[in-house]
N, C-alpha and C positions, 0 to 999 in steps of 0.2 A: 443653968443651961437654958438658952433661948430656944423655944420650940419653933421651927420654921412655919411660916404662915401657909396654910392650905389655900389653894386658889380655886376650889371647885365652884364657888359662887361668883367669881369675877366675871365681868362682861366679856373679857377676852376669851376665856376658856369656854364660856357658854356659846359664844359665837362660833368658835372653832369646832366644838362638839356638834353643833347644828350643821355646819358646813361638811363635817366629816360624814355624817349620816346621809346628807343629800347627795354628795358625790358618790359614795359607795352604793347607794340605792339606785342611782341613775345607771350604773354599769349593769345591774340586773335588769333594769327596765329595757335597756338596749337589747339584751339577750332574749327578752320575753317572746318576740315573734318567731324565734328560731326553735326548731326541734332539737332533740338531743343529737341526732345525726348531723344536723347543720353545725352544731357547736363543736364538733370533733374534727371537722374537715380542714385540711390545709392544702390549698390549691397550687402553691408554689413556695419556693424557699423564702421569698421576701415577705410572705404573709404568715400569720399564726392563727390557730383555731380560736374561736371565741372562748371556749373553755380554758384554753391556756392563758388568754388575757385575764380572765377572771381570777385564775389562780396566781399568776405572776404578780399582779398588782397587790394581792394579799401577801404573797411572799415578801414583797418589798417592805411592807409594814412590819411583818414578823422579824425579818432579818435586820433591817436598818434601825428599828425602833425597839421592839419588845425584847429581843435577845440581848440587847445592849443596855437596856434601862429598867428591866423588871428582874429583880433578884429571884433566882430560882425558877425562871420561866421555863415551862415545859412546851416544847414545840408540838404542834398538832400532829405532825408526822415527820420525823427527822429526814426521811427519804425525799421529802418535797424540796429540800435544799438543792438536791441534784436536778430534780425534774423541772423546776420553775425559775432557776437562775437564768438570766437572759445573756448578759455579756460581761459579768463582773469576774474577771480573771483572778482578782485578789481573793475571791471566796472559794476558789478551787474548781474542779471539773464540773461539767454540766452536760445535760442531755443535748445532743446535736440539734441545732435550730432546724435543719432540714427534715428532722424526724418528729417534729411536734405533732403532726397529724396521726402518728401511730399510737399516741397515748390514749387508747380506749379506756385504760384504767389509770388513775382513779376515775370512777364514774362521776357524772355531773353532780349527783346529789352529794357526793363526798366533797367536791369542790365547794358547793354551797355551804356545807357544814364547816369547812375550813374557813370560809369567809366569816361566818357567824362567830366562830371561836376566836378569831383574831380581832374582829370588831368589838366584841365584849371586852377583851383584854386592853385594847387601845382606849376605849372609853373609860374603863376603870383607871387606867394609868393617868389619863387627863384629870379625872375627878380627884385623885389622891396626890396630885403633884403639888409640891411646895414651890416657893418662888424660884429657888435655885434650879430645881429639876425642870420647871416650866421653861426656863431660859434655854435649857439644853434640848428639850424635846419639841418645842413649838416649831423651830425651823425644819426639823425632820418630818413632822406631820404635814406641814404646809407643802414641802417638797413632794411628799408621797401623794398628796391630793392632786397637785399639778401633774405628777407622773401618771396618775390614774386617768386624768382627763386626756392626756396624750393617747393612752390606750383606748379610751372610749372612742376617739376618732378612728383609731386603727380597727376597732371592732367593726365599724361600718365599712371602711374601705376594704378590709380583708374579706368580709363576708360577701360584699358586692362582687369581688373578683371570683370567689368560690362559686357563687350562684350563677355567674355569667358562664361558667364552664358547663352548666347543666343545659342540655339542648331544649328543655322546656322553658328556659329563661324565667324562672319563678321570681316573683317580687319579694323583696325582703319584708315589705309591709303593704297591706292593702288599706288605702285610705277610704273612709266611709263616703266621702264626697269626691267627685272628680276634681283633679287639680286644674284650676283655671289656666287657660292658655295665655301666654304673654303675647304682646303685640308682635305681628309678623315682621315689622320693620322698626328700626331705631334711627334716630338722626345720625348724621355723619359725626365722626370723631372730632371733638374740638381739642385743640392743642393749648395747654396751659404753660406759658413761659415761666421759667424759674431762673432767677438771676445768678445762682451759684454762689461762689465765694467760700469763705471758711464757715462751716456750720458745726454744731455739736450733735453727735449721734450716740446712740446707746443709752443704757439706763443709768441714771445717776440719782434716782429717787432716794430721798432720805425720809419719806413719810411712812416707811414700813411696807409699802406695796411690794409684791413679789416680782422677781425677775430671775431667769436662769443665769448661770455663770457666764454663758456664752453671749449674753447681752451686755456684759460689763467689761471694762469700765467705760463711762461716758468719755468721749474724746473728740478732738476736732479733726475734721477732714476738709479737704479742698475740693470743690466741685466747679467745673466749668459751666457756663450758661447752657441750659438745656430746656427742652420742652417735653412734657409728659401728657399722654392722652387722658382725657377727662373720664373715660370709662374703659371697661374691659373689652377685649375682642369678642365678638359674638359668634355663635354657631353659623349664622348666615354668612358672615364675612369669611369664616374659615372654609365654608363650603365653596366659596368662590376660588379660594386657593387650590382646593382639590380639583375643581372644574378646570382650572388653568394648568393642570398637570403638575401641580406643585410637588407631588410625591414622586414624580418621574424626572425632575429637572435638577441635576446635581449642583447647578450654579447657586442654588439657594441654601445648600446644606453644608454644615461642617463635615470634615472628612470622617470623623468617628460616627457622626450621625448618619451619614450616607451608608457607611458599612453596616450599621445596625439595621437601618431601614431595609437594605438588601437582604440581610441574613434572616430577618423576621417577616419579610414581605409586608411591611406596613404600607397601607394605602389610605388610611384615615385614622382619626383618633380612636383610642380604645373605647369599646362599647358602642361605637356607631355601627349600624346595620345598613348596608346598601340595599337598594330595591330588590336585587336578585337573591338576597339571603333566604334560603329555604325556610328558616325558622319563622319568618314573617308570614309566609303562606299558612303555616301551621297555626298561627295565631289569628288568622283571618284579617290581617292588617293590609292596608293598601300597598300594592307592589310598585307604586310609582314615585316613591319619595324616600329620603333618608329617615331612619328611625334611630332612637337612642335608648339603650338599656340603662336603667338606673335603679335606685332603691325602691321606686314605686312601680317597677316593671318596665315594659317596652312602650314607648310613646313616640308619636311623630316628632321629628326634630323641630324644636322651637327656635326660629331664626333669631329672635332677639335675646335668647338666653346666652349667658357667658359660656364660651366653649370650654370644655373640661376634659380631663384625663389625657393631657398632652405630656409628652416628655419634654425636657429642655431642648432637645434637638429639633422637635417639631415646632416649639414656640420660637426658637431662633430662626428657623427656616421661614416661618410665616412672616416674622418681622423683616427679614431680608427681602422677601417678595414684596412686602408692603412699602419698601423704601424707608424703613425705620430700623430700630434696634430695640433690644430689651433694656430697661433701666438698670442701673446698678442698685444694690440694696440701699445705698446711702442716698441716691437720688429719690428712690421710692420713699424712704423715711422722711426726707426733707419736704416732700410734697404731700405728706399725709393729711395736713390740715389746709392745703392750698384752696383758696376760694374756687368753687365750681367743680372740684374733683369728687368723684363718686365711686362706689363699689370697691372701696379699699379693703373692706373686711366682709365676711359672711357669705361670699359667693364661691370663689375658688382661690386656692393658694396661687400666688403669682410668681412665676419664675423670674429671677433677676440674672444679670450678667456677672454676678459676684461669686467667687469661690468661697467656700466655707472655711474661713481662716480665723485664728484667734485675734481679738482686738489687742492693740498695744497695751501691755500691762495685764493681760488676761491671767487670772488665777483660778484654777479649778476648785471645786468644793473640797472641803476637808474630808479626810477619812476615805472609806470605801467609795463614797459617792463621788470621789474625784474622777472616776471613770465615766461619769454620766454623759459628758459632752466632749471634753477635750480630745479624747482618743479617736474621735471621728473626723477631726479637722484636716482631712486630706481627700482629694478626689471627689468632693461633693459640691453642689451648687446651692445657693441660698434661695429660699422662697419666702415671700413676705405676705402679710395679710392674715386670712383665715378662710375656711370654706363652710359650706352648708353642713358639713359633718363635725365642725369644731364645736365643742360644748360651750354653752353660754358662760361668760366670765373668763374665758381662756384666750382672750384676744387683747393685744396691745400693739402700739406702733413700733416698738423695739423688738418684737418677737422674731426670732430667727429660726425658721424651719429649714431643713436641709435634706436633700436626697441626691443619689447619683443621677447624672444627666439622662440616663435611659429610663428612669422610673416613670410609669404612666398610669399606675393603678390608683394613684391618689387623685383627689379633686383638685387638679392643677391646671391653670390656664395662663393667660398672659395679658399684659398691658404694654403699650408701645411707648417708646421714647425716641428722641432724636436730638442731635446737636443743634445749637443755634450758632 
């Protein structure tokens, strides 16, 4: 009988073990500035408590990996299956999403113990995997880490929304040194002409690099000639839209967007504070200018900073006002490496004019993970790039983020395009 070769000392497994530790530890690092009360709060149905994110990402590894590949595995707490499932209908009933903020129990220390219990089991599984088992578990572990990085971004966006509901406007983090102000002005937008034609989009990498199923397969699309702006729209430019009564003029708005604006009394991007906001006076801030609330607290609006926390409707209305439009996701991807283009990643997610649809030949992941992306491919718009909240190493030109058009609690902004 041939004994399967153990892989505990192979470079591949050592690299993945290191990456596993780093990603899992970073989630806890993000939660460090938060009190136990902070980590339990849920400010709206679209968001989740930090504690829930920490538990759910652990549930993913326990459910998708350990229960299926460790013989005799004993769950940390079988009842967590119900509490921390997100949207996997194939796995049975789950705690309602809108009630995650009511989960004062299990306590935070028990969630931390859950994470440690699962981490030990996952690392042991990797250490004892033979070649055959490694081929089965490596894709699941890699997917789990990418999944956790998505939730790391959500930890920041969700807690920002929760803290913004506090009249004290507390900062998520207090930096030891003042954040240097950006320049108050930037140069005018430069338009980068793109020839269009038939281009290849999507992920077709064969080098083993990761991509979600919604980024595949690589396929050709036809683009007409177009121009795309060299940079993002700034806060200062968006303030001009507001000053020109942009939120009061229906000619710039899609019908659904105008209805939502009216219903919610939108008059500016989320987290912008007008000069007459009483919370500014409580903070001792200047009453004569816009302020913006963010992870570092409340600061005067930086005119050169990329405008953020816009819904698709607001982005599209601004583009209409500016005599332009939003790029499609394929125009954005084709321009990713265009000479002179900037701010494609690391600032704000950028709304596109593309609905979130499957690519031709799309195939969901196998097994339970088939519910990961495909079931959401209706009624959502694609965003491209990444934001200041996106973890390092979680960015690529083919990445397709997606949200409903009314979502504005994400770090989402815009770039302009126009036809040639």
